[in-house]
N, C-alpha and C positions, 0 to 999 in steps of 0.2 A: 500383653498389656495388663496392667494391674487394675483391679476393680476397687473403686472408692464409693462409699455411700455416705452422703451428708444428711444426717438426721437433724431436723430443726422443728420449731413450733411456730415460726412466723413472727416472733417477737423482734423488736429492734436490734437486740444483741445478735440474734440469729441471722437477720438480714445482713448486718454488717460483716459477720463471719463468712457468710456465703460469698459476699463480694470480695472480701480480703483473702480468704483461704481457699474455699472450694473452687471458685471460678479461676483461681490463679494456677491450679494444677495443669500441667502440660497435657493437652488433649491427645498428644501422640503417645504419652506414657500411661495415662489413666483414663479409664472409662468411669465417669462420675454420674451417679444417680442421686437426685435430690428428693428427699422424702420429708414431706410436711406432716409431722405426726398429729398436729391439731386437726388436719383434714382427713388423715388416713390412720385412724386409731388402731385399725387392724394390724398395723405393722409395729406397734409398740413392743409386742412380744419378741419380734425379730431384733429390735434395737436392744432390748434387755439381754437377749441371748448372746448378743455380740459384746456385751459388757458396758453398754452405754448407761450411765447413771444420770446424766443431765444433758440438755441441749443448749447450744449447738454442739454436735460431735461429728467427727469424721471417722469412719471405719475403713481402714485400708488393709486389704488382705486379711480380714478377721481381727485386726488389732484396733481397739478404740482409742481415739485421741480427742480429749475434751478441750473445747475452745471456749475460754471465758466462762460465763455462767449466765444463761438466760432463764432456764427453768429446770427443775428436777423432773424426772419422768413421772413421779407421783403427781406433780402439778399438772402435767400434760394429760394424765389419765383422767383427772378431774372428776 
């Protein structure tokens, strides 16, 4: 089973991406973790290390996929 991590900041763009993309992944093929970086700022470094530049982003097996644009990680760090 592949691991997918959906990083987001809770903004409207992120919520829509979560519904459209992350929740659409086949649960038989992907273990999906949802990480709200606005609430769990301690994981921003993990997101950066995975190559995430903005949220919403989905990291699958270590490869980042940026979805639309809600906020830069710099904005999330605030």
